[in-house]
Structure formats: C-alpha cells, structure tokens
TORVO-523194 format. One record per residue: residue in one letter; x, y, z of N, C-alpha, C in turn. Coordinates in steps of 0.001 Angstrom, whole numbers, padded with zeros to 6 digits, always signed. Layout:
N
aXYZXYZXYZ
...
END
This chain:
73
m-012418-005604-012406-011307-005740-011486-010447-004473-011473
l-010229-003891-012656-009431-002680-012735-010079-001536-011958
l-011384-001433-012041-012101-000397-011298-011940-000602-009793
l-011992-001851-009353-011809-002156-007938-010409-001769-007477
l-009401-002056-008293-008023-001703-007941-007840-000190-007894
f-008462+000522-008828-008383+001981-008815-009044+002538-007557
a-010178+001990-007180-010877+002433-005974-010012+002177-004742
f-009354+001024-004696-008465+000687-003585-007350+001721-003489
h-006747+002070-004629-005672+003051-004645-006182+004411-004169
s-007355+004812-004626-007919+006106-004237-008192+006178-002744
v-008742+005120-002195-009035+005086-000761-007755+005092+000042
l-006763+004311-000393-005491+004275+000318-004828+005650+000295
t-004858+006321-000836-004288+007661-000938-005000+008622+000006
l-006303+008529+000079-007077+009368+000988-006677+009110+002435
f-006579+007838+002816-006214+007504+004191-004798+007944+004531
l-003880+007840+003596-002511+008241+003873-002419+009712+004238
g-003313+010503+003687-003303+011918+003997-003928+012251+005331
c-004581+011282+005973-005348+011568+007178-004841+010881+008446
i-004286+009704+008331-003945+008942+009530-002528+008387+009454
p-001872+008224+010612-000500+007718+010617-000400+006197+010591
k-001507+005479+010767-001481+004018+010806-002524+003450+009851
i-002112+002452+009074-003038+001770+008167-002862+000271+008341
d-003961-000421+008531-003933-001873+008685-004580-002522+007463
l-003755-003092+006608-004225-003816+005434-004018-005318+005599
s-003938-005763+006840-003752-007190+007125-004970-007985+006678
q-004721-009207+006264-005777-010167+005908-006737-009608+004853
r-006199-008969+003844-007029-008406+002776-006895-009173+001465
g-006094-010243+001473-005916-011024+000258-005074-010303-000785
l-004201-009397-000338-003368-008644-001264-002311-009546-001894
v-002015-009293-003163-000990-010027-003900+000031-009022-004436
a+001057-009523-005115+002152-008669-005585+001653-007503-006432
s+000673-007723-007277+000169-006620-008117-000490-005531-007270
d-001057-005891-006140-001636-004893-005231-000540-004058-004571
a+000631-004648-004409+001753-003918-003813+002112-002703-004656
r+001917-002798-005961+002190-001646-006835+001268-000474-006492
l+000015-000768-006187-000926+000292-005818-000556+000915-004478
v-000166+000069-003534+000269+000582-002230+001500+001462-002422
k+002431+001007-003266+003640+001783-003544+003284+003145-004137
m+002387+003162-005118+001986+004425-005739+001398+005374-004705
a+000559+004863-003823-000049+005707-002794+001008+006234-001826
l+001962+005385-001467+003034+005827-000572+003867+006931-001221
l+004215+006737-002488+005042+007719-003173+004311+009035-003408
q+003012+008978-003636+002231+010195-003863+001997+010977-002575
n+002232+010344-001448+001965+010984-000152+003201+010975+000725
r+004346+011222+000134+005609+011196+000882+005642+012203+002024
q+004952+013319+001855+004990+014358+002875+004246+013946+004144
q+003390+012952+004037+002660+012475+005211+003573+011590+006048
h+003294+011484+007298+004147+010721+008204+003460+009435+008633
l+003367+008517+007696+002822+007204+007997+003832+006472+008868
t+003410+006045+010053+004335+005373+010964+004118+003866+011013
v+002907+003405+010675+002612+001976+010723+001808+001584+009489
l+002287+000568+008791+001567-000012+007665+001579-001518+007867
k+000462-002055+008307+000370-003487+008582-000092-004227+007324
l+000684-005224+006926+000394-005981+005718+000430-007488+005955
g+000378-007895+007200+000476-009315+007529-000672-010147+006971
y-000401-011419+006794-001400-012403+006360-002005-012067+004994
n-001158-011582+004094-001524-011386+002701-000645-012309+001866
n-000776-012247+000577+000013-013087-000318+000906-012233-001209
l+001631-011299-000596+002485-010392-001354+003713-011093-001917
g+004237-012056-001200+005403-012803-001657+006646-011931-001759
d+007709-012527-002290+008969-011804-002451+008826-010638-003421
a+008061-010847-004487+007890-009795-005495+007191-008581-004885
g+006124-008802-004122+005418-007705-003485+006265-007002-002450
a+007028-007769-001683+007907-007176-000675+008982-006310-001341
s+009481-006763-002463+010487-005989-003200+009909-004682-003725
i+008683-004739-004217+008004-003525-004708+007830-002523-003577
l+007383-002998-002418+007179-002096-001280+008510-001554-000753
a+009528-002372-000764+010846-001917-000311+011358-000790-001204
s+011085-000886-002508+011535+000182-003401+010811+001492-003106
a+009584+001429-002621+008853+002657-002240+009466+003276-000997
i+009877+002450-000076+010451+002936+001170+011837+003522+000935
n+012579+002914+000025+013950+003359-000237+014017+004598-001118
n+012917+004976-001773+012941+006161-002640+012959+007426-001839
END
C-alpha cells in the first residue's frame, strides 16, 4: 500500500508540472490521501494549477482541512 501511495504522489507531482487541470474525482481518496495531494501541491507551488477536481471521494472534514492548509500556505 505504501508503494502505491508513493507512486500516486510521484504521478501527481509530475502532472502538476505539466497541466493546469487535474481531475481526481471518483478515485476513492480518503483523508490520508489528502496529505499526498498536499505534498504535491506544496512541492509545485510555482506551477499554476487552476482546477483540482476532488468530487465523489471520501476525504471528509479532515481531508478538506489538510487541503485547505496547502492552499493557505
């Protein structure tokens, strides 16, 4: 599972450097996955991501709070 999460983070980081829109809707993401998304966002601040779709996941309040902290940094 850890290897899968690392691969997810690596791919997300790669995409953030290339495209302004990412759709992660309906991927079964949970609060712990939000930490990986946050790390990728923070590592690629210079990129201009304009759309990040996260609908129909299970991020919950905890995941939303984690992502909000990435946006507010």
